[in-house]
C-alpha positions as CSV (number, residue, x, y, z in Angstrom):
1,M,0.0,-0.1,-0.1
2,E,0.9,3.4,-0.8
3,K,0.1,6.1,1.5
4,E,0.8,9.8,2.7
5,I,3.0,10.1,5.8
6,P,0.5,11.1,8.5
7,E,1.2,14.3,10.3
8,P,1.3,13.4,14.4
9,G,-1.8,15.6,16.2
10,P,-1.6,16.6,19.9
11,F,0.2,14.0,22.2
12,E,0.6,11.8,19.4
13,A,4.4,10.9,18.1
14,L,5.2,9.8,14.5
15,C,8.2,6.7,14.6
16,S,9.8,4.8,11.7
17,P,10.8,1.0,12.4
18,V,14.0,0.0,14.0
19,A,12.7,-3.5,14.5
20,V,9.8,-5.7,14.1
21,L,8.3,-8.6,15.3
22,P,5.5,-10.6,13.0
23,C,3.0,-12.0,15.5
24,T,0.4,-14.7,15.3
25,S,-2.2,-11.7,16.2
26,D,-0.7,-10.1,12.8
27,V,-1.7,-13.3,10.8
28,H,-5.3,-13.4,12.4
29,S,-5.6,-10.0,11.3
30,A,-4.7,-11.1,7.8
31,H,-7.2,-13.6,7.6
32,F,-10.1,-11.7,9.3
33,R,-9.5,-8.2,7.9
34,N,-12.7,-7.3,7.1
35,A,-13.2,-4.8,9.7
36,W,-9.9,-3.0,8.2
37,P,-9.4,-3.7,5.0
38,N,-6.6,-0.9,4.3
39,R,-4.6,-1.0,7.2
40,I,-1.1,-1.7,7.7
41,L,-0.3,-4.4,10.2
42,G,2.0,-4.5,13.0
43,H,2.0,-3.8,16.5
44,E,5.1,-4.7,18.7
45,G,9.1,-3.6,17.9
46,V,10.9,-0.8,18.4
47,G,10.5,2.4,16.7
48,R,12.7,5.9,16.0
49,V,10.6,8.9,16.7
50,E,10.7,11.1,13.8
51,K,8.2,14.0,14.9
52,V,6.1,14.9,18.1
53,G,2.6,16.7,17.8
54,A,1.9,19.4,20.5
55,M,1.7,18.6,24.4
56,V,4.1,15.8,23.8
57,T,6.7,16.6,26.7
58,D,9.1,13.6,27.3
59,I,9.4,11.7,24.2
60,H,11.7,13.5,21.8
61,V,13.1,13.4,18.2
62,G,15.5,10.7,17.9
63,D,14.6,8.7,20.6
64,I,14.6,4.7,20.3
65,V,11.6,3.3,21.7
66,A,9.7,0.7,23.0
67,V,6.6,0.3,21.5
68,P,3.7,-1.5,23.0
69,A,0.7,-3.7,21.3
70,V,-1.8,-1.9,23.5
71,T,-1.6,2.0,23.2
72,P,-4.6,3.5,24.9
73,I,-5.8,7.0,24.9
74,W,-4.6,7.7,28.9
75,R,-8.4,9.8,29.7
76,G,-11.4,8.3,30.2
77,R,-13.5,6.2,31.9
78,Q,-12.1,2.8,31.5
79,I,-8.5,4.2,32.7
80,A,-10.2,5.3,35.8
81,E,-11.8,1.7,36.6
82,G,-8.0,0.5,35.8
83,L,-8.8,-1.0,32.3
84,H,-6.5,1.0,29.8
85,E,-6.6,-2.3,27.7
86,H,-10.1,-1.8,27.0
87,T,-10.8,2.0,26.5
88,G,-13.6,2.8,24.5
89,G,-14.9,-0.5,24.6
90,F,-13.9,-4.2,24.0
91,L,-9.7,-4.4,22.7
92,G,-10.1,-0.5,22.4
93,G,-6.3,0.0,23.9
94,R,-5.3,-1.8,20.8
95,Y,-4.5,1.2,18.1
96,L,-1.8,-0.4,16.1
97,S,-3.0,-2.2,13.4
98,S,-6.6,-1.5,13.9
99,K,-7.4,2.1,14.3
100,L,-4.2,3.0,13.2
101,D,-1.6,1.4,10.9
102,G,0.9,-0.5,12.4
103,T,4.5,-1.1,12.4
104,F,4.9,-2.7,9.2
105,G,4.5,0.7,7.8
106,E,7.7,2.9,7.1
107,Y,6.1,5.3,9.1
108,F,3.4,4.6,12.0
109,I,1.6,7.4,14.9
110,I,1.6,6.5,18.9
111,P,-1.3,8.3,20.7
112,D,-0.6,9.4,23.8
113,A,3.1,9.0,23.2
114,D,4.4,10.3,26.6
115,M,2.2,7.7,28.2
116,N,2.8,4.9,25.8
117,L,6.4,5.0,24.4
118,A,9.2,3.8,26.7
119,V,12.9,4.8,25.4
120,V,15.2,1.7,25.4
121,P,17.7,2.2,28.4
122,N,21.3,1.4,27.7
123,G,22.1,-2.1,28.8
124,V,18.7,-3.5,26.5
125,S,19.3,-4.5,23.4
126,I,17.0,-3.4,20.3
127,K,15.8,-7.5,20.4
128,A,15.0,-7.6,23.7
129,A,13.2,-3.9,23.5
130,G,11.0,-5.4,20.7
131,L,10.0,-8.3,22.5
132,V,8.5,-6.6,25.9
133,G,5.4,-4.8,23.9
134,D,3.8,-7.6,23.6
135,M,5.3,-11.2,24.2
136,V,6.7,-10.3,27.4
137,T,3.8,-8.3,28.8
138,T,1.3,-10.7,27.5
139,G,3.3,-13.5,29.5
140,F,3.4,-11.6,32.7
141,S,0.1,-10.7,32.5
142,G,-0.9,-14.3,32.5
143,V,1.4,-15.0,35.6
144,E,-0.1,-11.7,37.4
145,G,-3.8,-13.1,36.4
146,A,-2.9,-16.7,38.1
147,N,-2.4,-14.7,41.6
148,I,0.9,-17.0,41.9
149,Q,2.2,-17.1,45.7
150,F,5.4,-18.6,46.6
151,G,6.0,-22.1,46.3
152,D,2.8,-22.7,44.2
153,T,2.8,-25.6,41.9
154,V,2.2,-23.8,38.5
155,V,1.1,-25.3,35.0
156,V,1.2,-23.3,31.7
157,I,-0.4,-24.7,29.2
158,G,1.1,-23.7,25.3
159,I,4.8,-22.8,25.4
160,G,4.8,-20.7,22.1
161,P,6.7,-17.5,23.0
162,V,3.7,-16.2,25.0
163,G,3.7,-19.2,27.2
164,L,7.7,-19.2,27.4
165,M,7.1,-16.0,28.9
166,S,4.6,-16.9,31.3
167,V,7.2,-19.7,32.6
168,A,9.7,-17.0,33.2
169,G,7.2,-14.7,34.7
170,A,5.8,-17.6,37.1
171,A,9.7,-18.6,38.2
172,I,10.2,-14.8,38.8
173,R,7.3,-14.8,40.9
174,G,8.1,-17.7,43.0
175,A,6.6,-20.6,41.7
176,G,7.9,-23.9,43.1
177,R,7.1,-26.6,41.2
178,L,6.4,-25.4,37.5
179,I,5.0,-27.6,34.8
180,A,4.9,-26.5,31.1
181,V,3.0,-28.4,28.8
182,G,4.0,-28.0,24.7
183,H,5.1,-30.5,22.0
184,R,8.3,-29.0,20.2
185,E,11.4,-30.0,21.4
186,L,12.8,-26.9,21.0
187,T,10.0,-25.1,23.2
188,K,10.2,-27.8,25.7
189,E,14.1,-26.9,26.4
190,L,13.7,-23.6,26.2
191,A,10.5,-24.0,28.7
192,K,13.4,-25.5,30.9
193,K,16.0,-22.9,30.5
194,Y,13.6,-20.5,31.6
195,G,12.6,-22.1,34.7
196,A,10.2,-25.1,34.3
197,T,10.9,-28.0,36.5
198,D,8.7,-30.6,34.8
199,V,7.5,-30.9,30.9
200,V,4.4,-32.8,29.7
201,D,3.9,-33.3,25.9
202,Y,0.3,-33.4,24.8
203,K,0.8,-35.9,22.3
204,D,1.8,-38.3,24.8
205,G,-1.6,-38.2,26.2
206,D,-4.7,-36.6,28.6
207,I,-2.2,-34.0,29.9
208,V,-4.6,-33.8,32.9
209,A,-4.0,-37.5,34.0
210,Q,0.0,-36.7,33.1
211,I,0.0,-34.0,35.5
212,M,-1.7,-35.7,38.2
213,E,0.9,-38.6,38.2
214,L,3.6,-36.3,38.7
215,T,2.0,-34.5,41.4
216,N,0.9,-37.6,43.0
217,N,-2.9,-36.9,42.3
218,E,-2.8,-33.8,44.3
219,K,-4.5,-30.9,41.9
220,V,-2.1,-28.1,41.4
221,D,-2.9,-24.1,42.6
222,R,-2.5,-22.2,39.6
223,V,-2.8,-22.8,35.9
224,I,-2.2,-20.4,33.2
225,I,-3.3,-20.8,29.5
226,A,-1.2,-19.6,26.7
227,G,-2.5,-22.2,24.2
228,G,-4.3,-24.7,23.1
229,T,-8.0,-25.0,21.9
230,E,-11.4,-24.5,23.4
231,S,-11.0,-27.9,25.8
232,T,-8.3,-26.5,27.3
233,I,-10.8,-24.6,29.5
234,N,-11.7,-27.9,30.9
235,D,-8.4,-29.5,31.4
236,A,-7.2,-26.6,33.4
237,Y,-10.6,-26.8,35.8
238,R,-10.0,-30.8,36.1
239,M,-6.3,-29.9,37.2
240,V,-6.6,-27.0,39.5
241,K,-7.4,-27.2,43.3
242,C,-10.1,-25.7,45.1
243,G,-9.5,-22.3,46.1
244,G,-7.2,-21.8,42.5
245,N,-6.7,-19.8,40.0
246,I,-7.2,-20.2,36.2
247,S,-5.2,-17.4,33.8
248,N,-5.8,-17.6,30.5
249,V,-4.1,-15.1,27.7
250,A,-4.8,-17.2,24.8
251,G,-6.7,-16.0,21.6
252,Y,-9.5,-18.3,20.2
253,D,-11.8,-18.0,17.0
254,F,-14.6,-15.8,17.4
255,S,-16.7,-18.4,16.1
256,K,-16.2,-21.0,18.5
257,E,-17.8,-21.7,21.4
258,F,-16.9,-23.2,25.2
259,H,-18.4,-26.0,26.7
260,L,-17.7,-26.1,30.3
261,T,-19.3,-29.3,31.8
262,V,-20.9,-29.3,35.4
263,A,-18.3,-31.5,36.5
264,D,-15.3,-30.1,35.7
265,A,-16.0,-26.7,37.0
266,G,-16.7,-28.2,40.5
267,C,-20.3,-27.1,40.2
268,L,-19.0,-23.8,40.3
269,V,-18.5,-24.0,43.9
270,N,-15.3,-25.1,44.1
271,H,-13.9,-21.0,44.7
272,V,-12.0,-21.1,41.5
273,T,-11.4,-18.0,40.0
274,L,-11.3,-18.1,35.8
275,T,-9.5,-14.8,34.5
276,G,-9.0,-13.8,31.3
277,R,-6.3,-11.1,30.5
278,L,-5.4,-9.2,27.2
279,C,-1.3,-7.8,27.7
280,A,-0.8,-4.8,29.5
281,G,0.6,-1.7,27.8
282,G,1.6,1.6,28.4
283,R,5.1,3.4,29.4
284,Y,5.0,2.7,33.0
285,R,4.7,-1.1,32.1
286,L,7.5,-1.6,29.4
287,E,10.0,0.7,31.8
288,N,9.5,-1.9,34.3
289,L,10.0,-5.1,32.0
290,M,13.1,-3.1,30.6
291,A,14.2,-2.7,34.3
292,L,14.1,-7.0,34.5
293,I,16.0,-7.0,31.5
294,K,19.0,-4.9,32.1
295,N,19.3,-6.3,35.8
296,G,19.8,-9.6,34.3
297,R,16.6,-11.2,35.7
298,L,15.4,-11.9,31.9
299,D,16.7,-12.6,28.9
300,P,13.6,-12.7,26.5
301,T,15.9,-12.9,23.5
302,L,16.3,-16.6,23.6
303,L,12.9,-16.5,21.9
304,I,14.4,-15.2,18.5
305,T,15.3,-18.0,16.3
306,H,15.2,-16.2,12.8
307,E,16.7,-12.4,12.3
308,L,15.9,-10.7,9.0
309,H,17.3,-7.5,7.6
310,G,15.6,-5.0,5.7
311,F,12.0,-3.6,5.2
312,D,11.8,-6.0,2.0
313,K,11.9,-9.0,4.9
314,I,8.9,-8.1,6.7
315,E,6.8,-10.1,4.6
316,D,9.0,-13.3,5.2
317,G,9.2,-12.5,8.7
318,F,5.4,-12.9,8.6
319,R,5.1,-16.3,6.3
320,M,7.0,-17.9,8.8
321,M,4.3,-16.9,11.7
322,D,1.7,-18.1,9.1
323,E,2.9,-20.9,7.6
324,R,4.8,-22.5,10.7
325,K,6.4,-24.7,8.3
326,T,9.9,-25.0,10.0
327,P,10.1,-26.9,13.6
328,D,12.4,-24.4,14.7
329,T,10.4,-21.1,14.4
330,I,9.6,-19.6,18.0
331,K,9.7,-15.6,17.0
332,P,11.4,-14.0,13.8
333,I,12.7,-10.4,13.9
334,V,13.1,-8.0,11.1
335,I,15.8,-5.5,11.9
336,I,15.1,-2.5,9.6
């Protein structure tokens, strides 16, 4: 697509991409893009500030900034309610590649730049900074939703890039036994590096039975769902203890339905909390995540399996996430 270079309005910044990371959400948007047929995709990466609009005070031209997937307008009722991800309604805080053109363009606008963009500090690489705005923050949102306490037995279902960051976040949060559920050898080994004590392969049969065997039939404290199918919710209920937490950060096809049985759900009187979260965005969040990286608590760059160079390689990176024909693909990055 050919478009005019946009002008930043009040509180906005115009950025150019330094590095972008194609995502499965971009793939979903491409396949179901009827809502925004002429929208440029891309919602995670690192940008260079090219121009700022009126009222921008903290972000300056030339700054290299981490770009969050959620970039809300930080004014309005949902902000006061603590729901910045859904300003203006469901998914309302996701501007890039929906309400605004995304990071796969030569230029893109960030709303509320002072509140959304985080300057990349010394000691944090471009690769690491590119991952904090979606993969890291989404995985960690699952951890926060699970309300992990020191020593808890935690299960993370689905160990793609988001699930792997949930494993890392659960370890940082103080999980005791940490069980990862996946299939690919590459991601299973990486889950162990990020802190998993056990790995269960769903190709080996019922994951609930496998986990119960590991725990001597003792149900687990917390479950984070970062992948799977609609029936994974049932699996989570079957393995979590009374008073436990189930935290979902996986995305699902809008045409699908959940069928939760009364037995699996413990008649809904088992004091289990089921929550679902969109990834947290904004400058404060990204600055905190990059502080973990800078101080050696987290290395998200282990997720990057392919490094491409040049604006014209964005489509190649997108294809990697779309077709998933290579078993060694976790996350590609395109350095512009």
